[in-house]
N, C-alpha and C positions, 0 to 999 in steps of 0.2 A: 504494500500500500504506500502510495506516495505521501510526502509530508503534507501537501495541501489537502489531499483526501482525508488523511488522518485528522487534520485540524477541523475540517467540516464535520466529520463524524463526532468529534468531541463536542463541537458546538451544538449539534442536533441533540445529542444525548443530554447535555447540560440543560438545554431548554426544556426537553421532555421531563427531566427530573424536577426542574423548577415548577413546571405546570402540575405535575403529580402532587408535589408537596403543597402547593398553594391552592389549586382550583378544584381538587377532588371533593373537598368539604364545603364548597360554596353552595348556597341555597339553590340557585337555578340548576346547578349540576345534579344535585340530589333529587330535586323535584321532577325535572324533565327527563333525567336519565334513569331513575329507579322507580320513584313513586308513581309517576304519570303512566308509564306503560302498564304497570301492575294493576292499578285501579281502572284504567281504561279497558284492559282485557277482562278484568273481573266483572265490570258492568255488562259485558257482552255475554258472559257464560253463566252468570247467576240465574238460577231458575230454569236452566235448560239441561236436559239429560244428554250429555255429549260424551262420547268415548275419548279416552286420552289421545288416541291416534289423530282425532280431529281437532284437538286443542293444541298439541305441542308445536306443529309447524308454524302456526300464526303467532304463538307466544314467543318462540325463538326469534322469528323474523322481526317481531315488534321490539323485543328487547335489544337486538342488534341495532336496529334503526335508531331508536330513541337514545340509547346509551352512547352510540358512536357520534351522535350529533349534539350531545349535551355539553361537552367540555369546550370544543372549539369556539362556539358563539359567545362564550363567557370571557375568553381571554383577551381578545383585541379591544373591546370596549373598556374593560377594567384597566388594561395597561395604557390605553390612550388617556384615560382620566388621570392616572397616576404618573404619567410621563415616563413610565418604565420602558415603553416601546421606543421612545426617542433615545434613551440611553443605550438600549440594546442595538439599535441601528447604528449609533455613533461609535460602536466598539472597533471596527464595524463587523456586523454579522449579515451575510447575504439574506435577502428576503426569503429565498427558497429554503434556506436552513431554518429560519423562524417558522415557516409554514410546515415544514417537515417535522420539526420538533414538536410543534403544537399538535399536529395530526397523529404523531406517534403516541403522545399522551392520551389523546382521544381514543385511539384504537386500543390502547392498553386498558383503559377504563371499560370499554366495550367487552373485551375478552374476560375481564374479571366478572362483569355483570352477567355474562352469558353462561358462565359455568353452572348456575342454578337451573335454568330451563333445560340445558343440554343434559345435565345429570338426571333431572326428572324424566326426560324423554327416555334415557337409558333404563331407568328403574321401572317405569310404567309400561313401556312398549317392548323392551328387550331387544335393543338394536344389535345387529351383527357388527363385527369389527370393521367391515367395509362401510356400513352405514355410519358408524361413529367417525371413521376417518374422513369421509366426505362431508359429514356435518361439521366437523371441526374446521376443515378447509373452507367450507362455506362461511362459517362464522368469522374466520380470519379475513377472507376476501371481502366480506360485507363490512367488517370493522374498518378496514383501510378505505374502502370506497366511500362510506358514509362519514368517515372522519374528514375527508376532503370536501364532502358535501356540506358539512358543518362549517368548514373554513370559508366556503363560498358564501354561505349565508351571513357570515360576519364581515363581509367586505365593505358594507356602507360605513363611511367614516364618522361614526357616532361614538359617544363615550358613555352611553346608558345601556346596560344589558337588557332592560325592559323593551327597548326599541327593537333590538335584534331578536329577542325571544318572541315578540309579537309577530315580526316578519317570519320567523321560523315556524311558528304555529300556523300561520296562514298558508305556508307552503307544505308543511308536513302532514297536516290533517287530511287534505284532499288525497295525498299520495297513499295514506293508510287505507282509505276507503276504496280506491280504484285498483289497488295492487294485489288483490287476492290474499289479503291477510286472514280474513274471516271465512272466506269461501274460496276454494281452489280455483285457479285460473281456468281450468278445464270446464268448470261449472258456471262461469260467468256468462251473461248474455253477450252475444257477438259484438254489439256496439261498445259495451264497456270493456270487453277484452281488447278491442282494437286500441282504445284510449290507454289502457293499462300498459301496453307495450312501450309507451313513452316514458314509463317510470322505471328507474333502476331497481326500486324495491320489488317490483314484480318478479324479477328473475331470481332474487334471493328467496322470496316466498315460494315461488314455483319449485326451486331447488329443494327446499325443506318438505314441501308437500310430496314431491316425488320420492325423496329418500325415506320418509316416514310412513307414507300411505300409498304410494304408487300413483297418486292422482296428479300427474304433471303433464304439461303440454310439451316442454322441451327436455332434451336429454340433459342429465346433470352436468356433463362436461361443456355442453353448449351454454347452459346457464352461467357456469363459472367463467367461460370465455367472454360472454356479454358483460358480466360484472367487471371483469378486467378491463374491457374496453371503456366502460363507464368511468372506471377509476382513472384511467389516463385522461379522459375528457375533463373530469372534475379537477384533476391536478392542474392541467393547463388553464382551465377557466378560473380557478381560485387564484393562481399566480398572477394572471393578467388582471383580474379584478383588484387584487390587493396592490399590485404595482401601480395601478391607476389612482388608487385612493390613499396611498401611503403618505404622500406629502401633505394631504389635508389633515392627517392625524398628528403631525409633528408641530 
């Protein structure tokens, strides 16, 4: 590893460690990353006699989506308000290192949060080793993808987390309802299914529906490939958006 690459890696890891230490216990992170998906899902299943196999795919997908997008939107507004972002840029640390470090912390939060529903799926359904492996790969791929999705949501140059959270809610709520979280993609009406193909969450939900119940439209490897494509798109979009708004934060 070259000296410059080693320096960038240390910067990314240092930013991720700082984010983990500071932002994991923030109110918006806990509310939108842990409590919100739990109670949202609970409100859907209470009073319904549903088998574990029909509950776990949506629960895992929802936890991945909300927990991966919970940390990133909190960081930039708070650091803008506290002028810590300005100090970070003046070190200097490249913008892509900042975004990668923040996203790494977001993805790590998602992986920690997702251990509970994945463990429940294993205990209640009895997954094979192949199913477990692909489920873990899906959680990792989804955590990275939606970590950068959260970074994109935090691009507006504001210093109030409430503004970003309101924007995030306006974007994330519709995605949950059109992406086959509660009903598998294969069972959605054709018109809604067409619209759902525009959502990256659709392919993660379809992956888990296929692995846990067999009710999927796409092959698991195709779902993972599409998620990877969305990840690249979101990385580029978040970098371009933050590069455009960075000066307005300083």
